[in-house]
Residue frames relative to the residue before (quaternion, step in Angstrom):
aa qw qx qy qz dx dy dz
M 1.0000 0.0000 0.0000 0.0000 0.00 0.00 0.00
L 0.6520 0.5374 -0.3257 0.4243 3.63 0.85 -0.92
A 0.7045 0.4573 -0.2710 0.4702 3.50 1.02 -0.85
W 0.6352 0.5705 -0.3161 0.4138 3.60 1.12 -0.57
R 0.6171 0.6037 -0.3345 0.3779 3.58 0.98 -0.92
P 0.7014 0.4353 -0.3403 0.4504 3.63 0.68 -0.73
R 0.6242 0.5204 -0.3666 0.4529 3.58 0.95 -0.51
L 0.6151 0.5440 -0.3406 0.4580 3.56 1.06 -0.64
R 0.6614 0.4915 -0.2843 0.4900 3.56 0.95 -0.90
G 0.6508 0.4965 -0.3439 0.4600 3.58 0.83 -0.85
S 0.6504 0.5375 -0.3125 0.4365 3.55 0.93 -0.97
T 0.6745 0.4897 -0.2928 0.4686 3.61 0.95 -0.93
G 0.6571 0.5099 -0.3331 0.4442 3.62 0.93 -0.78
A 0.6763 0.4968 -0.3222 0.4382 3.53 0.97 -0.81
G 0.6768 0.4863 -0.3117 0.4564 3.51 1.10 -0.65
A 0.6392 0.5464 -0.3325 0.4270 3.62 1.19 -0.41
T 0.5677 0.6346 -0.3787 0.3628 3.54 1.13 -0.63
P 0.6690 0.4887 -0.3155 0.4627 3.68 0.78 -0.90
R 0.6694 0.5046 -0.3270 0.4363 3.57 0.97 -0.85
R 0.6249 0.5306 -0.3414 0.4599 3.57 1.06 -0.74
R 0.6188 0.5514 -0.3240 0.4561 3.52 1.07 -0.84
W 0.6621 0.5022 -0.3100 0.4619 3.57 0.92 -0.87
R 0.6293 0.5554 -0.3396 0.4245 3.48 1.05 -0.72
W 0.6113 0.5330 -0.3028 0.5005 3.57 1.15 -0.87
W 0.6854 0.4805 -0.3159 0.4467 3.65 0.81 -0.82
L 0.6337 0.5099 -0.3585 0.4582 3.60 1.08 -0.57
L 0.5806 0.5745 -0.3784 0.4356 3.69 1.13 -0.32
I 0.5480 0.6544 -0.4028 0.3305 3.58 1.07 -0.55
P 0.7414 0.3744 -0.2549 0.4951 3.61 0.82 -0.84
V 0.6049 0.5992 -0.3275 0.4096 3.56 1.22 -0.62
V 0.6444 0.5420 -0.3214 0.4333 3.61 0.94 -0.87
P 0.7064 0.4077 -0.3094 0.4889 3.68 0.61 -0.77
L 0.6036 0.5435 -0.3673 0.4532 3.62 1.05 -0.60
L 0.6708 0.4413 -0.3052 0.5119 3.63 0.89 -0.79
Y 0.6063 0.5709 -0.3657 0.4157 3.66 0.93 -0.77
Y 0.7341 0.4430 -0.2243 0.4631 3.53 0.87 -1.05
T 0.6520 0.5354 -0.2890 0.4523 3.53 1.05 -0.91
I 0.6923 0.4631 -0.2601 0.4885 3.55 0.83 -1.03
G 0.6504 0.5275 -0.2979 0.4582 3.52 0.94 -0.96
M 0.6633 0.4933 -0.3279 0.4573 3.65 0.85 -0.84
L 0.6663 0.5074 -0.3078 0.4515 3.65 0.99 -0.92
V 0.6435 0.5092 -0.3295 0.4670 3.59 1.14 -0.69
V 0.7412 0.4565 -0.2269 0.4367 3.61 0.84 -0.97
H 0.6221 0.6257 -0.3214 0.3438 3.46 1.00 -0.93
T 0.1598 0.7655 -0.5996 0.1701 3.64 -0.62 1.22
I 0.0538 -0.7330 0.6765 0.0472 3.59 -0.94 0.92
D 0.0750 -0.8214 0.5654 0.0022 3.63 0.08 1.29
D 0.0964 0.7891 -0.5938 0.1238 3.52 -0.21 1.43
N 0.1654 0.8040 -0.5501 0.1539 3.55 1.04 0.87
L 0.3466 -0.7831 0.5021 0.1204 3.52 -0.48 1.35
D 0.6628 0.4742 -0.2799 0.5074 3.65 1.30 -0.38
F 0.3836 0.7338 -0.4923 0.2684 3.64 1.16 0.16
R 0.0299 0.8010 -0.5905 0.0937 3.54 -0.74 1.13
P 0.5523 -0.5880 0.4538 0.3785 3.62 -1.29 0.45
Q 0.2945 -0.7516 0.5663 0.1662 3.52 -1.11 0.63
N 0.8614 0.1124 -0.0940 0.4864 3.61 -1.20 0.69
V 0.1949 0.7738 -0.5706 0.1943 3.58 0.80 1.08
A 0.3820 -0.7490 0.5103 0.1810 3.59 -0.54 1.25
P 0.5893 -0.5517 0.4416 0.3915 3.60 -1.21 0.45
G 0.7836 0.2947 -0.2736 0.4736 3.49 -0.93 1.03
E 0.5891 0.5478 -0.3776 0.4586 3.55 1.29 -0.13
S 0.5004 -0.6193 0.5204 0.3088 3.53 -1.31 0.44
R 0.4028 -0.7076 0.5218 0.2545 3.57 -0.85 0.99
A 0.5938 0.5745 -0.3537 0.4385 3.61 1.10 -0.78
V 0.6829 0.4709 -0.2831 0.4814 3.61 0.87 -0.98
A 0.6190 0.5382 -0.3283 0.4684 3.58 1.04 -0.71
V 0.7133 0.4335 -0.2750 0.4771 3.58 0.77 -0.85
A 0.6013 0.5395 -0.3831 0.4479 3.65 1.06 -0.48
A 0.6409 0.5104 -0.3216 0.4747 3.49 1.01 -0.88
A 0.6372 0.5412 -0.3198 0.4458 3.60 0.98 -1.04
L 0.6561 0.4971 -0.3307 0.4615 3.70 0.89 -0.79
V 0.6517 0.4933 -0.3456 0.4610 3.63 0.91 -0.72
T 0.7437 0.4139 -0.3004 0.4306 3.61 0.63 -0.86
R 0.5445 0.6016 -0.3762 0.4473 3.58 1.33 -0.43
E 0.7529 0.4106 -0.2190 0.4654 3.51 0.82 -1.10
V 0.6981 0.4698 -0.2837 0.4599 3.65 1.03 -0.74
D 0.8256 0.2909 -0.1231 0.4675 3.55 0.87 -0.94
Q 0.6903 0.4720 -0.2810 0.4709 3.57 0.96 -1.03
H 0.7678 0.2706 -0.1552 0.5596 3.63 0.84 -1.04
R 0.3924 -0.7067 0.4867 0.3311 3.69 1.15 -0.43
W 0.3947 -0.7135 0.5412 0.2055 3.48 -0.97 1.04
V 0.1293 -0.8536 0.5039 0.0293 3.56 -0.43 1.29
A 0.5284 0.6684 -0.4267 0.3033 3.57 1.15 -0.32
S 0.7030 0.4349 -0.2737 0.4916 3.60 1.17 -0.26
D 0.3927 0.7539 -0.4682 0.2413 3.61 1.21 -0.06
P 0.4202 -0.6978 0.5119 0.2730 3.62 -0.91 0.74
F 0.7204 -0.4957 0.2840 0.3932 3.62 -1.25 0.33
F 0.6921 0.4776 -0.3130 0.4415 3.63 1.00 -0.38
L 0.6105 0.4828 -0.3899 0.4921 3.54 1.24 0.42
P 0.5840 -0.6382 0.3536 0.3559 3.63 -0.82 0.77
A 0.6432 0.5404 -0.3414 0.4215 3.57 1.07 -0.68
W 0.4586 0.6657 -0.4628 0.3637 3.64 1.19 -0.13
A 0.7055 0.4866 -0.2668 0.4407 3.50 0.97 -0.77
L 0.5452 0.6045 -0.3945 0.4264 3.66 1.30 -0.13
D 0.1457 -0.7921 0.5849 0.0966 3.59 -1.10 0.60
N 0.6620 0.5255 -0.3200 0.4281 3.64 0.95 -0.81
M 0.6662 0.5140 -0.3048 0.4462 3.55 0.83 -0.95
P 0.7215 0.4045 -0.3240 0.4592 3.65 0.61 -0.93
N 0.6204 0.5145 -0.3867 0.4482 3.74 0.93 -0.57
F 0.6323 0.5207 -0.3525 0.4525 3.61 1.05 -0.74
Q 0.6646 0.5056 -0.2993 0.4616 3.62 1.01 -0.90
M 0.6796 0.4788 -0.3154 0.4576 3.56 0.93 -0.72
G 0.5979 0.5423 -0.3660 0.4631 3.57 1.17 -0.53
I 0.6160 0.5359 -0.3260 0.4765 3.61 1.02 -0.74
M 0.6716 0.5076 -0.2799 0.4615 3.52 0.93 -1.04
A 0.6301 0.5246 -0.3476 0.4549 3.61 1.04 -0.68
A 0.6055 0.5509 -0.3189 0.4778 3.56 1.08 -0.65
V 0.6912 0.4716 -0.2749 0.4736 3.55 0.88 -1.06
A 0.6174 0.5233 -0.3358 0.4819 3.65 1.10 -0.80
R 0.6858 0.4732 -0.3510 0.4273 3.58 0.70 -0.70
F 0.6769 0.4922 -0.3175 0.4457 3.60 1.00 -0.80
T 0.6311 0.5359 -0.3229 0.4585 3.55 1.17 -0.66
T 0.5937 0.5634 -0.3345 0.4672 3.55 1.16 -0.69
E 0.6913 0.4714 -0.2554 0.4843 3.53 0.94 -0.94
L 0.5592 0.5893 -0.3512 0.4655 3.52 1.17 -0.56
K 0.6870 0.5087 -0.2407 0.4597 3.40 0.90 -1.21
D 0.7804 0.4037 -0.1810 0.4419 3.53 0.78 -1.08
Q 0.8053 0.2717 -0.1118 0.5148 3.58 1.16 -0.61
L 0.7897 0.3608 -0.1900 0.4582 3.57 0.28 -1.30
G 0.7016 0.4816 -0.2766 0.4465 3.62 1.02 -0.74
R 0.6594 0.4813 -0.3222 0.4793 3.63 1.20 -0.08
T 0.4704 -0.6171 0.5561 0.2977 3.48 -1.33 0.56
R 0.5559 -0.6088 0.4216 0.3776 3.62 -0.91 0.67
G 0.8144 0.2378 -0.2002 0.4900 3.51 -0.92 0.93
S 0.6261 0.5169 -0.3336 0.4790 3.56 1.38 0.02
S 0.3015 -0.7667 0.5371 0.1809 3.56 -1.12 0.68
Q 0.4802 0.6940 -0.3959 0.3620 3.46 1.43 -0.03
I 0.2375 -0.7845 0.5609 0.1165 3.50 -0.91 1.06
D 0.4953 -0.6539 0.4736 0.3206 3.58 -0.97 0.84
H 0.4818 -0.7037 0.4394 0.2822 3.59 -0.71 1.05
D 0.6694 0.4982 -0.3374 0.4358 3.60 0.89 -0.75
L 0.6449 0.5099 -0.3052 0.4805 3.58 1.09 -0.77
Q 0.6237 0.5279 -0.3431 0.4632 3.55 1.00 -0.80
D 0.6645 0.4972 -0.3116 0.4627 3.56 0.91 -0.77
A 0.6445 0.5285 -0.3124 0.4557 3.56 0.88 -0.98
A 0.6876 0.4980 -0.3034 0.4327 3.59 0.78 -1.06
G 0.6430 0.5088 -0.3245 0.4716 3.59 1.06 -0.79
Q 0.6683 0.5013 -0.3124 0.4522 3.63 0.87 -0.82
F 0.7118 0.4431 -0.2782 0.4686 3.64 0.79 -0.74
Q 0.5927 0.5176 -0.3998 0.4701 3.66 1.14 -0.09
F 0.4669 0.6917 -0.4334 0.3402 3.68 1.25 -0.13
R 0.6330 -0.5706 0.4023 0.3346 3.48 -1.11 0.81
G 0.3765 -0.7739 0.4468 0.2444 3.63 -0.79 0.76
D 0.7017 0.4822 -0.2498 0.4612 3.48 1.27 -0.24
R 0.4324 0.7292 -0.4290 0.3120 3.58 1.21 0.44
W 0.1594 -0.7744 0.6042 0.0987 3.64 -0.72 1.04
I 0.7748 -0.3744 0.2419 0.4483 3.56 -1.33 0.05
W 0.7957 0.1531 -0.0537 0.5836 3.48 1.14 -0.86
D 0.0419 0.7985 -0.5952 0.0803 3.54 -0.77 1.13
P 0.2668 -0.8174 0.4767 0.1828 3.61 0.07 1.22
S 0.5702 0.6015 -0.3858 0.4052 3.60 1.21 -0.43
I 0.7204 0.3911 -0.2292 0.5249 3.61 1.24 -0.55
S 0.7843 -0.1282 0.1556 0.5867 3.61 0.83 -1.00
I 0.4756 -0.6404 0.5198 0.3060 3.54 -1.21 0.45
W 0.6602 0.5060 -0.2981 0.4682 3.54 1.23 -0.28
P 0.5852 -0.5720 0.4316 0.3796 3.62 -1.11 0.49
S 0.0675 -0.7936 0.6046 -0.0092 3.53 -1.05 0.79
A 0.6742 -0.5016 0.3466 0.4169 3.55 -1.27 0.23
T 0.4333 -0.6970 0.5120 0.2535 3.52 -1.06 0.87
S 0.6758 -0.4612 0.3798 0.4317 3.57 -1.32 0.09
A 0.6539 0.5110 -0.3312 0.4490 3.54 0.95 -0.87
Q 0.6259 0.5577 -0.3250 0.4377 3.58 0.96 -0.83
Q 0.6810 0.4758 -0.2946 0.4723 3.58 1.00 -0.98
Y 0.6807 0.4759 -0.3158 0.4587 3.62 0.96 -0.72
R 0.5885 0.5290 -0.3891 0.4716 3.59 1.07 -0.40
A 0.5939 0.5334 -0.3517 0.4889 3.63 1.03 -0.73
G 0.6748 0.5087 -0.2960 0.4453 3.63 0.82 -0.91
Y 0.6109 0.5480 -0.3143 0.4772 3.52 1.13 -0.83
R 0.6589 0.5038 -0.2946 0.4746 3.60 0.91 -0.92
S 0.6677 0.4763 -0.3219 0.4729 3.65 0.93 -0.69
L 0.6268 0.5091 -0.3604 0.4670 3.61 1.00 -0.59
I 0.6329 0.5081 -0.3421 0.4735 3.63 1.02 -0.82
N 0.6743 0.5043 -0.3114 0.4404 3.54 0.80 -0.87
Y 0.6054 0.5402 -0.3336 0.4800 3.59 1.05 -0.75
N 0.7022 0.4789 -0.2931 0.4378 3.56 0.78 -1.00
K 0.6440 0.5080 -0.3229 0.4723 3.60 1.03 -0.66
R 0.6604 0.4466 -0.3325 0.5038 3.59 0.97 -0.63
L 0.5873 0.5391 -0.3987 0.4533 3.64 1.04 -0.47
A 0.6682 0.4987 -0.3070 0.4589 3.58 0.86 -0.75
A 0.6694 0.4684 -0.2686 0.5102 3.56 1.18 -0.63
G 0.5411 -0.6402 0.4131 0.3560 3.56 1.11 -0.07
Q 0.5708 0.6412 -0.3422 0.3820 3.56 1.26 0.26
A 0.7361 0.2802 -0.1982 0.5835 3.56 1.37 0.15
T 0.4557 -0.7042 0.5029 0.2086 3.50 -1.30 0.41
Y 0.0651 0.7256 -0.6845 0.0292 3.56 -1.03 0.87
D 0.1376 -0.8494 0.5073 0.0462 3.63 0.13 1.35
R 0.1703 -0.8228 0.5403 0.0448 3.62 -0.27 1.35
R 0.2436 0.7654 -0.5506 0.2274 3.62 0.67 1.20
A 0.6497 -0.5349 0.3914 0.3722 3.42 -1.27 0.56
D 0.6782 0.5161 -0.2946 0.4322 3.56 0.91 -0.87
N 0.6201 0.5303 -0.3351 0.4712 3.51 1.21 -0.60
L 0.6106 0.5226 -0.3293 0.4956 3.58 1.13 -0.81
Q 0.6390 0.5144 -0.3430 0.4577 3.60 0.86 -0.88
F 0.6525 0.5419 -0.3218 0.4208 3.58 0.86 -0.91
I 0.6903 0.4877 -0.2830 0.4533 3.55 0.80 -0.94
L 0.6293 0.5214 -0.3262 0.4750 3.58 1.03 -0.86
D 0.6592 0.5298 -0.3139 0.4315 3.53 0.84 -0.93
R 0.6543 0.4931 -0.3073 0.4840 3.60 0.97 -0.81
F 0.6339 0.5039 -0.3409 0.4775 3.66 0.97 -0.79
A 0.6702 0.4900 -0.3235 0.4539 3.58 0.90 -0.87
G 0.6224 0.5367 -0.3536 0.4467 3.66 1.07 -0.72
D 0.6374 0.5088 -0.3328 0.4733 3.64 1.05 -0.81
L 0.6490 0.5028 -0.3395 0.4591 3.63 0.91 -0.68
G 0.5924 0.5514 -0.3680 0.4578 3.59 1.11 -0.68
S 0.6656 0.4895 -0.3181 0.4649 3.64 0.92 -0.76
E 0.6529 0.4955 -0.3279 0.4698 3.55 1.04 -0.72
S 0.6019 0.5466 -0.3501 0.4652 3.58 1.05 -0.70
A 0.6723 0.4966 -0.3081 0.4544 3.60 0.87 -0.81
R 0.6227 0.5457 -0.3234 0.4582 3.53 1.13 -0.65
L 0.6316 0.5236 -0.2920 0.4916 3.52 1.10 -0.90
E 0.7017 0.4793 -0.2895 0.4405 3.53 0.73 -0.98
Q 0.6661 0.4956 -0.3338 0.4464 3.54 0.95 -0.70
H 0.6362 0.5235 -0.3157 0.4706 3.58 1.01 -0.72
V 0.6366 0.5175 -0.3198 0.4739 3.60 0.91 -0.88
Q 0.6952 0.4908 -0.2829 0.4424 3.56 0.87 -0.96
Q 0.7381 0.4299 -0.2185 0.4718 3.53 0.96 -0.89
H 0.8234 0.2240 -0.0749 0.5160 3.61 0.94 -0.72
G 0.3794 0.7386 -0.4916 0.2622 3.66 1.22 -0.01
G 0.8042 0.2554 -0.2202 0.4895 3.56 -0.81 1.06
D 0.4698 0.6533 -0.4705 0.3620 3.56 1.28 -0.02
L 0.5018 -0.7034 0.4231 0.2727 3.57 -0.79 1.03
F 0.7914 0.1828 -0.0652 0.5796 3.46 1.03 -1.00
D 0.0850 0.7999 -0.5792 0.1325 3.58 0.29 1.24
M 0.1827 -0.8300 0.5238 0.0576 3.59 -0.25 1.26
Q 0.6897 0.4845 -0.2856 0.4561 3.62 1.20 -0.19
C 0.5275 0.6643 -0.4237 0.3178 3.65 1.19 -0.49
D 0.6800 0.4993 -0.3114 0.4373 3.63 0.95 -0.73
D 0.5840 0.5575 -0.3415 0.4811 3.53 1.25 -0.63
I 0.6702 0.4947 -0.2932 0.4693 3.58 0.83 -0.94
F 0.6604 0.5465 -0.2991 0.4192 3.54 0.93 -1.09
Y 0.7223 0.4495 -0.2439 0.4657 3.55 0.87 -1.01
S 0.5983 0.5512 -0.3599 0.4568 3.59 1.15 -0.56
V 0.6623 0.5060 -0.2564 0.4895 3.50 1.01 -1.02
K 0.6339 0.5430 -0.3010 0.4612 3.58 1.05 -0.83
G 0.6389 0.5254 -0.3120 0.4672 3.53 1.08 -0.91
R 0.6805 0.4775 -0.3203 0.4542 3.59 0.86 -0.86
L 0.6517 0.5126 -0.3197 0.4586 3.59 0.95 -0.84
Y 0.6464 0.4976 -0.3162 0.4843 3.54 0.98 -0.77
G 0.6484 0.5021 -0.3232 0.4722 3.61 0.86 -0.79
Q 0.6984 0.4478 -0.3092 0.4650 3.61 0.80 -0.87
F 0.5985 0.5498 -0.3821 0.4399 3.58 0.99 -0.66
I 0.6871 0.4810 -0.2996 0.4546 3.64 0.77 -0.97
L 0.6605 0.4981 -0.3065 0.4709 3.55 0.98 -0.89
L 0.6606 0.5289 -0.3198 0.4260 3.62 0.86 -1.00
R 0.6284 0.5279 -0.3460 0.4548 3.61 0.97 -0.88
E 0.7104 0.4060 -0.2948 0.4935 3.71 0.74 -0.82
I 0.5676 0.5572 -0.4014 0.4541 3.69 1.06 -0.53
G 0.6232 0.5481 -0.3240 0.4542 3.60 1.03 -0.78
E 0.6397 0.4928 -0.3265 0.4913 3.59 1.11 -0.69
D 0.6437 0.5194 -0.3293 0.4554 3.61 0.93 -0.76
F 0.8087 0.2764 -0.1301 0.5027 3.51 0.91 -0.92
K 0.1806 0.8312 -0.5101 0.1278 3.56 1.18 0.62
T 0.6255 0.5262 -0.3638 0.4467 3.68 0.90 -0.74
V 0.6523 0.4902 -0.3319 0.4733 3.69 0.88 -0.86
I 0.6776 0.4837 -0.3158 0.4551 3.62 0.79 -0.96
T 0.6708 0.4765 -0.3177 0.4712 3.60 0.89 -0.65
D 0.6755 0.5042 -0.3113 0.4389 3.57 0.87 -0.83
R 0.6881 0.4609 -0.2327 0.5098 3.54 1.19 -0.71
Q 0.3868 -0.7377 0.4665 0.2975 3.60 1.34 -0.02
L 0.3717 0.7247 -0.4702 0.3399 3.55 0.94 1.00
T 0.3478 0.7802 -0.4841 0.1897 3.58 1.07 -0.06
A 0.6864 0.4883 -0.2574 0.4735 3.55 0.88 -1.11
S 0.7031 0.4884 -0.2475 0.4538 3.51 0.88 -1.02
W 0.6104 0.5576 -0.3166 0.4650 3.56 1.20 -0.58
A 0.6529 0.5288 -0.2631 0.4743 3.42 1.07 -1.04
Q 0.6736 0.4999 -0.2792 0.4674 3.53 0.96 -0.92
M 0.6349 0.5138 -0.3252 0.4766 3.61 1.04 -0.74
L 0.6415 0.5119 -0.3307 0.4660 3.63 0.98 -0.80
E 0.6403 0.5244 -0.3385 0.4478 3.60 0.98 -0.75
S 0.6339 0.4939 -0.3425 0.4868 3.65 1.03 -0.69
F 0.6448 0.4794 -0.3494 0.4821 3.68 0.92 -0.67
R 0.6232 0.5519 -0.3461 0.4328 3.60 0.97 -0.69
A 0.6503 0.5130 -0.2875 0.4810 3.59 1.04 -0.89
A 0.6801 0.5022 -0.2893 0.4490 3.52 0.96 -0.91
A 0.7169 0.4456 -0.2569 0.4707 3.55 0.97 -0.89
H 0.6655 0.5435 -0.2956 0.4176 3.61 1.23 -0.35
L 0.4038 0.7217 -0.4719 0.3058 3.58 1.23 -0.01
Q 0.0424 0.8306 -0.5478 0.0907 3.58 -0.70 1.08
P 0.0568 0.8134 -0.5788 0.0141 3.66 0.56 1.06
P 0.5492 -0.6191 0.4313 0.3592 3.58 -1.03 0.72
V 0.7713 0.0616 0.0011 0.6335 3.57 1.12 -0.80
V 0.3631 -0.7402 0.5280 0.2037 3.63 -0.74 1.03
I 0.0503 -0.7980 0.5997 -0.0314 3.53 -0.64 1.19
N 0.1909 -0.7750 0.5930 0.1061 3.55 -0.98 0.87
G 0.0885 0.8017 -0.5854 0.0821 3.62 0.52 1.19
R 0.6807 -0.4636 0.3693 0.4305 3.41 -1.41 0.00
P 0.5781 -0.6119 0.3948 0.3682 3.64 -0.94 0.75
D 0.7614 0.3622 -0.2194 0.4909 3.65 1.11 -0.52
S 0.3417 0.7611 -0.4614 0.3016 3.52 1.37 0.44
T 0.2938 -0.7502 0.5707 0.1589 3.53 -1.13 0.82
V 0.6959 0.4473 -0.2700 0.4927 3.55 1.35 -0.15
L 0.8017 0.1788 -0.0801 0.5647 3.57 0.68 -1.10
P 0.3375 -0.7492 0.5208 0.2314 3.66 -0.73 0.99
S 0.3825 -0.6515 0.6119 0.2342 3.48 -1.48 0.27
H 0.1789 -0.8142 0.5401 0.1160 3.56 -0.08 1.14
L 0.5787 0.5754 -0.3502 0.4598 3.59 1.16 -0.43
A 0.6560 0.5061 -0.2883 0.4800 3.46 1.05 -0.85
S 0.6258 0.5278 -0.3013 0.4888 3.59 1.12 -0.82
Q 0.6831 0.4700 -0.3064 0.4675 3.51 0.82 -0.94
G 0.6245 0.5256 -0.3443 0.4638 3.66 1.05 -0.74
F 0.6069 0.5273 -0.3795 0.4578 3.71 0.99 -0.60
Y 0.6717 0.4934 -0.3155 0.4538 3.62 0.76 -0.99
L 0.6498 0.5195 -0.3121 0.4588 3.52 0.96 -1.07
M 0.6795 0.4899 -0.3099 0.4497 3.67 0.66 -0.82
R 0.6323 0.5008 -0.3547 0.4728 3.66 0.99 -0.71
A 0.6583 0.4901 -0.3274 0.4681 3.62 0.92 -0.84
R 0.6526 0.5310 -0.3074 0.4446 3.59 0.94 -0.88
T 0.6381 0.5311 -0.3202 0.4563 3.57 1.04 -0.86
Q 0.7032 0.4634 -0.2711 0.4661 3.52 0.91 -0.88
L 0.5719 0.5599 -0.3560 0.4823 3.54 1.29 -0.46
R 0.6595 0.5138 -0.2842 0.4693 3.59 1.04 -0.87
E 0.6174 0.5389 -0.3516 0.4525 3.50 1.06 -0.72
I 0.6543 0.4991 -0.3177 0.4711 3.63 0.95 -0.82
V 0.6054 0.5590 -0.3297 0.4607 3.57 1.10 -0.74
D 0.6698 0.5127 -0.2886 0.4531 3.53 0.95 -0.94
I 0.6739 0.4886 -0.3139 0.4568 3.58 1.02 -0.75
L 0.6185 0.5381 -0.3270 0.4700 3.55 1.15 -0.74
Q 0.6318 0.5445 -0.3403 0.4343 3.62 1.06 -0.65
K 0.6486 0.5637 -0.3150 0.4029 3.61 1.10 -0.58
C-alpha cells in the first residue's frame, strides 16, 4: 500500500495537467466576448430626454445656440462620442448609439449652418461671423474619424470628437459675444421661416430614405440596417425637437405677432411624439402585416405629420 500511493498521486497529477491546459485555452474566446459584451452594456446610451434644456443662459444670449452647444458637449463628453471608436474598444460593435449621436449632430450642423448664413448676419451685409463660420465647419466633419485613418492620411489627425469640441467652443464664444452686443442674432420672421424651411427639407430627405428602405426590404426577416436607419432618423428628430423648442423661445415675439402660438405648440408635440418612439427591437415588417410591425413606417408617419405642420408655419410666415 505504501508503494502504491505515490504512483496513484503521480498518475492523477499527470492526468490533471492536460485538463487544466484545456481550461485555459477555453478562456481565450471567453475573455474578449465578455470584454465586448460588458463594455457595450456600460457604454450604450440613447439619451432621448425630451426635457433637456440649456443651463445658465445669460441675458442677451440665444437659447437655441446654448442648447445646441449643450447637446454637443453632452454627446461628445458626457456620454462619449462612440461613432469613431476603433475596433479594439467595445463601443466599436455598437450601431444604434452612434447612429443616434450622428443624427443629433446632423441637426446641430444644419442649425449652425443657417446661423452662419442667415441669423448671424446683419441685413444687407455679406460679412460672416468668424465664430459661426468655425462652428459650421467643425460640425460638418465626418462623425466616424479616429485619430488615425489610413484612407485619408498615414499621419495622425484630429478626431471627430476633437472637431466637435472646437465647434462647441465657437458656439459658446459666439453666444458670449452676443450677450455683450458684439455679435448679431437677427430675430426676423423671414429668418425663422428660412430655418424652418431647411429643417423641413431635411425631414423630406429622411422620409424618402425611410420609404425606400420599407419598399425594398419590408418584411425581411433579418434586416440588419433597419435599426441603423431608425436611430439615425430618431437622432435628427430629437435634435430638431430640442432646437425648435428653444428657437421658439428666441422668436417668441414673432410667433405671437403672427398668431402662431397654438400652431407652434402643436408642431412641437408632433416632434415630441416622433422623437419619443422607443421600440425594444426595431422591426421592418411589411406595412400591412398583422403580425410583425414596421417601425420604420410608424416613424415615417410621425415624421411626416411633424413636417406637414412645420410647412404650415412656413406658409403663414411667408404671408
